[in-house]
C-alpha positions as CSV (number, residue, x, y, z in Angstrom):
1,X,156.9,68.8,41.1
2,X,159.7,69.6,42.7
3,X,161.7,70.5,39.7
4,X,159.1,73.0,39.1
5,X,159.6,74.9,42.4
6,X,161.1,78.1,43.0
7,X,164.2,77.6,45.2
8,X,163.7,79.4,48.6
9,X,167.1,81.0,47.4
10,X,166.1,82.8,44.1
11,X,162.2,83.7,45.2
12,X,161.5,82.6,48.6
13,X,157.8,84.5,48.4
14,X,157.2,82.1,45.3
15,X,158.5,79.2,47.0
16,X,155.9,79.4,49.8
17,X,153.3,80.1,47.1
18,X,154.3,77.1,44.7
19,X,154.5,74.7,47.9
20,X,151.0,75.2,49.5
21,X,149.5,75.2,45.9
22,X,150.8,72.7,43.8
23,X,151.4,70.1,47.6
24,X,147.4,71.0,47.4
25,X,147.2,72.6,50.7
26,X,145.2,75.6,49.5
27,X,144.8,77.3,46.7
28,X,143.2,81.6,45.9
29,X,139.7,81.8,45.0
30,X,137.1,83.6,43.1
31,X,136.5,85.9,45.8
32,X,139.7,88.5,46.3
33,X,141.8,87.8,49.0
34,X,140.1,84.8,50.1
35,X,141.1,80.9,50.4
36,X,140.1,77.8,48.9
37,X,141.5,75.2,51.7
38,X,141.8,71.6,50.0
39,X,141.2,68.2,51.4
40,X,144.8,67.2,52.0
41,X,145.6,71.0,53.4
42,X,142.3,70.7,55.6
43,X,142.9,67.4,57.2
44,X,146.6,69.2,58.9
45,X,144.2,72.1,60.3
46,X,141.9,69.2,61.9
47,X,144.7,67.3,63.6
48,X,146.2,71.6,64.4
49,X,142.1,71.8,66.0
50,X,141.8,68.1,67.7
51,X,144.7,69.1,69.9
52,X,144.1,72.3,70.6
53,X,140.7,71.4,71.2
54,X,141.7,69.1,73.9
55,X,144.6,71.3,75.1
56,X,141.7,74.0,76.1
57,X,139.0,71.5,77.8
58,X,142.0,69.7,79.9
59,X,142.5,73.5,81.2
60,X,138.9,73.9,81.8
61,X,137.3,75.3,78.7
62,X,134.2,74.8,76.9
63,X,133.5,75.4,73.6
64,X,130.7,77.9,72.0
65,X,129.2,79.6,69.2
66,X,128.7,83.3,68.6
67,X,127.1,85.3,65.8
68,X,129.0,86.2,62.8
69,X,127.4,89.5,62.6
70,X,127.9,92.5,65.3
71,X,125.5,95.4,65.5
72,X,128.0,98.5,64.2
73,X,126.9,100.4,67.7
74,X,128.8,97.1,69.8
75,X,131.9,98.5,68.4
76,X,131.4,101.8,69.1
77,X,131.4,101.1,72.7
78,X,135.2,100.3,73.1
79,X,137.0,103.1,71.8
80,X,140.8,101.6,70.9
81,X,138.9,98.3,69.9
82,X,136.9,99.7,67.4
83,X,139.9,102.2,66.3
84,X,142.1,99.1,65.8
85,X,139.8,97.1,63.7
86,X,137.8,100.5,62.0
87,X,139.9,100.0,58.7
88,X,139.5,96.0,58.4
89,X,135.9,95.6,58.7
90,X,133.4,94.3,56.4
91,X,130.1,95.7,56.7
92,X,126.6,94.5,55.6
93,X,124.1,97.1,54.5
94,X,121.3,95.3,52.8
95,X,119.5,92.4,53.2
96,X,117.7,91.7,49.8
97,X,118.3,91.7,46.8
98,X,115.9,92.1,43.4
99,X,116.3,92.0,39.5
100,X,117.3,95.2,37.9
101,X,114.0,96.8,35.9
102,X,116.4,97.6,33.0
103,X,117.4,93.9,32.7
104,X,120.6,94.1,34.1
105,X,121.0,91.1,36.1
106,X,120.6,91.3,39.7
107,X,120.7,94.5,41.7
108,X,120.9,95.2,45.5
109,X,116.8,96.5,47.0
110,X,117.5,100.2,48.1
111,X,114.4,99.7,50.0
112,X,115.9,97.0,51.8
113,X,118.9,98.7,54.2
114,X,119.5,97.9,57.4
115,X,118.4,100.0,60.7
116,X,121.9,99.1,62.0
117,X,124.6,98.2,59.9
118,X,125.9,95.0,60.8
119,X,130.2,93.8,61.0
120,X,131.1,90.6,59.6
121,X,133.0,89.7,62.7
122,X,136.7,90.8,62.9
123,X,136.9,89.2,66.7
124,X,134.3,88.6,68.6
125,X,135.0,90.2,72.1
126,X,132.2,93.0,71.4
127,X,129.2,90.5,70.6
128,X,130.7,88.1,73.4
129,X,130.6,90.3,76.1
130,X,127.1,91.9,75.5
131,X,126.0,87.7,76.1
132,X,128.2,87.7,78.9
133,X,126.3,90.7,80.8
134,X,123.1,88.1,80.7
135,X,125.1,85.1,81.9
136,X,127.0,86.9,84.8
137,X,125.3,88.1,87.7
138,X,127.4,86.3,90.7
139,X,130.9,85.2,91.5
140,X,129.1,81.6,91.5
141,X,128.9,82.4,87.4
142,X,133.0,82.5,87.6
143,X,135.5,81.8,86.0
144,X,133.2,81.6,82.4
145,X,135.7,79.4,80.4
146,X,134.5,79.5,77.1
147,X,136.2,79.0,73.4
148,X,134.8,79.0,69.9
149,X,136.2,77.7,66.6
150,X,134.9,80.0,64.1
151,X,136.2,82.0,60.9
152,X,137.0,85.2,60.7
153,X,137.1,88.4,58.1
154,X,139.4,91.0,58.1
155,X,139.2,92.8,55.1
156,X,143.2,92.9,54.1
157,X,144.6,94.7,50.6
158,X,147.8,92.6,50.3
159,X,147.2,88.9,50.5
160,X,149.1,85.6,50.7
161,X,147.6,81.9,51.6
162,X,147.3,81.1,55.0
163,X,149.7,83.9,56.5
164,X,147.1,86.7,55.4
165,X,143.5,86.7,53.7
166,X,140.4,88.4,54.2
167,X,138.5,85.7,55.4
168,X,140.4,82.9,57.8
169,X,140.0,80.4,60.4
170,X,140.5,80.6,63.9
171,X,139.9,80.1,67.5
172,X,139.6,82.7,70.1
173,X,138.8,81.9,73.6
174,X,137.2,84.6,75.9
175,X,137.2,84.3,79.7
176,X,136.0,86.3,83.0
177,X,137.0,86.1,86.2
178,X,136.8,87.6,89.5
179,X,139.8,89.2,89.9
180,X,142.5,90.8,88.0
181,X,145.5,87.9,89.4
182,X,143.4,85.5,87.7
183,X,142.7,87.2,84.7
184,X,146.7,87.1,84.2
185,X,147.1,83.7,85.2
186,X,144.7,82.5,82.7
187,X,146.3,84.8,79.8
188,X,149.8,83.7,80.9
189,X,148.3,79.9,81.0
190,X,147.1,80.2,77.5
191,X,150.8,81.1,76.0
192,X,152.2,78.2,77.8
193,X,149.7,76.2,75.9
194,X,150.3,77.7,73.1
195,X,153.8,77.1,72.8
196,X,153.6,73.5,73.9
197,X,151.8,73.2,71.0
198,X,154.3,74.9,68.6
199,X,157.2,73.1,70.0
200,X,155.8,69.5,70.6
201,X,153.5,69.5,67.9
202,X,154.6,71.5,65.4
203,X,158.1,71.3,66.1
204,X,158.6,75.4,66.1
205,X,161.0,76.7,68.7
206,X,159.1,80.3,69.9
207,X,159.9,82.6,71.9
208,X,157.6,84.0,74.8
209,X,157.2,87.7,75.6
210,X,154.6,90.6,76.0
211,X,153.7,93.2,73.0
212,X,155.1,96.6,73.2
213,X,152.2,99.1,73.7
214,X,152.0,100.0,70.2
215,X,151.9,96.3,69.1
216,X,149.5,95.6,71.9
217,X,145.9,94.0,70.9
218,X,143.3,96.3,70.1
219,X,141.2,97.1,73.9
220,X,144.2,95.3,75.6
221,X,146.2,96.1,79.2
222,X,148.7,93.7,77.9
223,X,149.6,91.0,74.9
224,X,151.3,88.3,75.4
225,X,152.6,86.2,72.5
226,X,154.9,83.8,70.9
227,X,157.2,84.2,68.3
228,X,158.8,82.0,65.5
229,X,161.6,83.0,63.0
230,X,161.0,81.6,59.4
231,X,163.7,80.4,57.4
232,X,164.2,84.1,55.1
233,X,164.5,85.5,58.4
234,X,161.2,87.1,59.0
235,X,159.7,86.6,62.0
236,X,156.2,85.3,62.2
237,X,153.3,86.0,65.2
238,X,152.3,82.3,66.1
239,X,149.9,82.6,68.9
240,X,148.4,86.1,71.4
241,X,146.9,86.0,74.6
242,X,145.3,89.4,75.6
243,X,145.0,90.4,79.3
244,X,141.9,93.0,78.8
245,X,141.8,94.3,82.4
246,X,137.8,95.4,82.6
247,X,137.6,97.7,80.1
248,X,134.9,95.3,78.1
249,X,133.5,94.1,80.8
250,X,132.9,98.5,82.0
251,X,132.0,98.7,78.2
252,X,128.9,96.1,78.3
253,X,128.5,96.5,81.8
254,X,129.1,93.0,82.6
255,X,128.8,93.0,86.6
256,X,129.1,90.4,89.1
257,X,128.2,90.4,93.0
258,X,131.0,89.4,95.1
259,X,131.8,87.4,98.1
260,X,131.5,90.0,100.2
261,X,128.2,91.0,98.8
262,X,129.5,94.2,96.5
263,X,129.0,95.2,93.0
264,X,132.1,94.7,90.7
265,X,133.2,94.8,87.2
266,X,134.7,91.4,85.9
267,X,138.1,90.7,84.7
268,X,138.7,89.9,81.2
269,X,140.9,87.7,79.0
270,X,140.8,86.7,74.9
271,X,143.4,84.6,72.7
272,X,143.4,82.9,69.6
273,X,145.6,80.8,67.1
274,X,144.8,80.5,63.3
275,X,145.5,78.8,60.4
276,X,148.1,81.5,59.6
277,X,149.6,78.4,61.4
278,X,149.8,76.2,58.2
279,X,152.3,79.3,57.0
280,X,154.6,79.0,60.1
281,X,154.4,74.6,59.4
282,X,155.3,75.4,55.8
283,X,157.8,77.7,55.9
284,X,160.3,76.6,59.2
285,X,160.4,72.6,58.0
286,X,160.1,72.6,53.6
287,X,162.7,72.4,51.2
288,X,163.4,72.8,47.7
289,X,162.0,68.9,47.1
290,X,159.1,70.1,48.5
291,X,156.5,70.3,52.0
292,X,158.0,69.1,54.9
293,X,155.5,67.7,58.1
294,X,156.0,66.8,61.4
295,X,154.8,63.6,62.0
296,X,152.5,64.2,64.9
297,X,150.6,66.9,62.3
298,X,151.3,64.7,58.7
299,X,147.7,63.3,57.7
300,X,149.6,60.6,56.2
301,X,152.7,59.5,58.5
302,X,153.6,56.7,56.1
303,X,153.3,55.8,52.6
304,X,153.5,52.3,51.4
305,X,154.7,52.0,47.3
306,X,154.5,48.7,46.0
307,X,157.3,48.2,43.3
308,X,156.2,45.4,40.6
309,X,156.9,44.2,36.9
310,X,153.8,42.4,36.4
311,X,150.2,41.4,37.9
312,X,151.8,38.2,39.5
313,X,154.1,40.4,41.4
314,X,151.7,43.3,42.0
315,X,149.2,41.4,44.0
316,X,151.4,39.3,46.4
317,X,153.7,42.9,47.0
318,X,150.2,44.8,47.5
319,X,149.0,41.8,50.3
320,X,152.6,42.3,52.1
321,X,151.7,46.3,52.1
322,X,148.1,46.1,53.5
323,X,149.4,43.0,56.0
324,X,152.1,45.7,56.7
325,X,149.8,48.9,57.1
326,X,147.3,46.8,59.0
327,X,150.6,46.3,61.9
328,X,151.5,50.1,61.5
329,X,147.9,51.1,61.8
330,X,147.7,49.0,64.9
331,X,150.5,50.9,66.4
332,X,148.8,54.2,65.7
333,X,150.1,55.2,62.5
334,X,148.6,56.6,59.9
335,X,149.4,54.8,56.8
336,X,148.6,54.6,52.8
337,X,149.1,51.9,50.4
338,X,149.5,53.5,47.3
339,X,148.6,50.8,45.2
340,X,147.8,52.9,42.2
341,X,147.8,50.9,39.1
342,X,147.6,54.1,37.0
343,X,151.0,55.7,38.1
344,X,154.5,54.4,38.6
345,X,156.6,53.9,41.5
346,X,159.1,56.7,40.8
347,X,156.0,59.3,40.1
348,X,154.4,57.8,43.4
349,X,157.8,58.5,44.9
350,X,158.2,61.9,43.8
351,X,154.4,62.5,44.9
352,X,154.7,61.9,48.4
353,X,157.8,62.9,48.9
354,X,156.9,66.7,47.3
355,X,153.9,66.5,49.7
356,X,155.6,66.1,53.0
357,X,154.6,62.8,54.2
358,X,157.5,61.9,57.0
359,X,158.3,58.2,56.0
360,X,158.0,56.1,52.9
361,X,158.2,52.5,52.7
362,X,159.3,50.8,49.6
363,X,158.6,46.9,48.8
364,X,159.7,45.5,45.7
365,X,160.2,41.6,44.5
366,X,163.6,41.6,46.1
367,X,162.6,42.6,49.5
368,X,159.4,40.0,49.2
369,X,161.8,37.6,48.9
370,X,164.0,38.8,51.9
371,X,161.1,39.9,54.4
372,X,163.4,43.5,54.0
373,X,161.3,46.9,53.2
374,X,163.5,50.2,52.0
375,X,162.5,53.1,54.7
376,X,163.2,56.5,53.1
377,X,162.7,59.6,55.8
378,X,161.4,63.1,54.5
379,X,163.3,65.2,57.0
380,X,167.2,64.2,55.9
381,X,166.2,61.9,52.6
382,X,168.0,59.2,54.0
383,X,167.4,55.8,53.0
384,X,167.9,52.5,54.6
385,X,166.7,48.7,54.6
386,X,165.2,47.0,57.2
387,X,164.0,44.2,58.2
388,X,160.5,43.7,58.2
389,X,160.0,41.8,61.9
390,X,159.0,44.8,64.1
391,X,159.0,47.2,61.4
392,X,155.6,48.4,63.4
393,X,158.2,49.3,66.5
394,X,160.9,50.5,64.2
395,X,158.3,53.0,62.2
396,X,157.1,54.5,65.4
397,X,160.6,55.0,66.8
398,X,161.8,56.8,63.6
399,X,158.5,58.9,63.5
400,X,160.1,59.9,66.8
401,X,163.1,60.9,65.5
402,X,162.0,62.9,62.8
403,X,159.7,65.2,65.2
404,X,162.8,65.5,67.3
405,X,165.1,66.2,64.5
406,X,163.1,68.9,62.9
407,X,162.3,70.6,66.3
408,X,166.5,70.5,67.0
409,X,166.9,71.9,63.0
410,X,164.4,74.5,63.6
411,X,166.2,75.5,66.5
412,X,169.3,75.3,65.5
413,X,168.5,77.9,62.9
414,X,167.4,80.4,65.3
415,X,170.0,79.8,67.6
416,X,172.1,81.1,65.0
417,X,170.2,83.9,63.3
418,X,169.8,85.7,66.5
419,X,172.1,88.6,67.2
420,X,172.9,91.1,69.9
421,X,173.7,94.6,68.7
422,X,174.3,97.7,70.9
423,X,175.1,100.2,68.1
424,X,173.0,101.4,65.6
425,X,175.0,100.8,62.9
426,X,175.2,97.3,63.6
427,X,171.4,97.2,64.1
428,X,171.0,98.1,60.2
429,X,173.3,95.8,59.3
430,X,172.1,92.8,60.8
431,X,168.6,93.7,60.1
432,X,169.0,93.2,56.4
433,X,170.7,89.9,57.0
434,X,167.4,88.9,58.8
435,X,166.9,87.3,61.9
436,X,166.1,87.9,65.5
437,X,167.9,91.1,66.5
438,X,168.4,91.7,70.5
439,X,169.1,95.1,71.6
440,X,167.9,98.1,74.0
441,X,165.3,100.2,73.5
442,X,164.4,103.5,75.5
443,X,160.5,102.2,76.0
444,X,159.2,105.3,74.3
445,X,156.3,104.3,71.4
446,X,158.4,107.7,69.3
447,X,161.6,105.6,68.9
448,X,159.8,102.1,68.2
449,X,158.4,104.0,65.4
450,X,161.5,106.0,64.5
451,X,163.2,102.2,63.8
452,X,160.0,101.2,62.5
453,X,159.8,103.6,59.8
454,X,164.0,103.8,59.2
455,X,164.1,99.9,59.1
456,X,160.7,98.2,58.6
457,X,161.6,96.4,62.0
458,X,159.2,96.2,64.9
459,X,159.2,94.9,68.4
460,X,158.3,91.5,67.9
461,X,158.1,91.0,72.2
462,X,159.9,92.0,75.1
463,X,160.9,88.6,76.7
464,X,159.0,87.3,79.4
465,X,162.2,85.6,80.9
466,X,164.5,88.5,79.8
467,X,167.4,89.4,82.3
468,X,167.4,92.6,83.9
469,X,170.7,94.4,81.8
470,X,171.9,98.3,82.0
471,X,172.8,99.8,79.2
472,X,171.5,102.2,76.5
473,X,168.8,102.2,73.4
474,X,170.1,101.5,70.3
475,X,168.5,104.2,68.5
476,X,168.3,107.6,71.0
477,X,170.8,106.1,73.3
478,X,168.5,106.7,76.9
479,X,168.8,104.5,79.5
480,X,167.7,100.9,79.2
481,X,167.2,98.0,81.7
482,X,166.4,95.2,79.1
483,X,166.9,94.2,75.7
484,X,163.8,93.6,73.1
485,X,163.8,91.3,70.3
486,X,163.6,93.3,67.1
487,X,162.7,91.6,63.8
488,X,161.1,92.0,60.3
489,X,157.7,90.2,60.0
490,X,155.2,88.5,58.3
């Protein structure tokens, strides 16, 4: 598989697509801009879902589900929200088909036009806040902490598997609070949840910050975000959490009776991550030999490959493989014994290496005699021969090492590709090299837009932990009190 793979240096975009398709993660569908997530890819997404869902519930959230279709009139109630999503909306206008009277197949029944068009949800704030109006009457109903796992549609014209598709899977949290302080604390808490998941489970180091006004979510007062750096030097927004203020509460008249017996509008947040994380996973860790998966998210953490010359050896080695498999599974490790007799060991080695399985165990006749096993790790491609005794403990330790190594390797890459610049000429030169650029900005949307138009770089975030530092805007020369992070991005 790897010999047919484009290299990162030759064609990074094609390399990414090759891995996604040839590692059986996803493929393009018959519907333009949409993808089919294949079982191996969906198994990774399920592991992401499971851990995120636990993290949400551990912080007090409950799951619910809201309609896919949203009345068009709902979008007009929050002006900046509709402006932000208007160009991406898919619209349902009719509810019935009929046979063409001229025998040309199926056509839309013009008599079945909807009285009000329905929008296929690009995000659910409007339908959810219309619902919350019926759920919230008193301070006793707050906080309301709801999450939804769903699909959404945003009519993208230029698509790429996982990174940008017309339909994608995600979760979206929507919460209501009695005070501004509670809502801000919620938005910040969910940013920490996303950052912890990215770093501890995906092994992807992320920067934490807030978006500029130009990059803010449509309808939000503040957008918090995590940003990761891919191997081609481009940034990828890996998660966002929005403080919505009272904008949606006022648009949909969601009020509550406070403890002081006063009628007040609630304060809101929304937050979400999507299957875009799958793209981040591929681009952060994979190499020119194929997919590389962090052990915590790998559907198969260990694959056992028997090596044999005849039927007698095959049976004996497979029996030992099953014994080791059971031992590893008792230790909580996800294991596959590849006992297919239709493929040679070399093919299996290449296949599982390409699919990113963190650890491969090979057992041959000599291993059977010596009670040994050959262990290969995917992250470094290093091999060693270990005694089978306590193999469960040894593999558990190795998986932990691989997880830590992938994170450290990504962190080292980010650190070596983060640059402080103080002049416009230096900015333009560094942005061509790729990476995160820390530079002063005068705070004006006009300057931000001018930088974007001239270099295609955007402000990825204003660091939450950024130190106050007097300086001058890299573009306009006007005073600035803090550096922000620029990059070209997906």
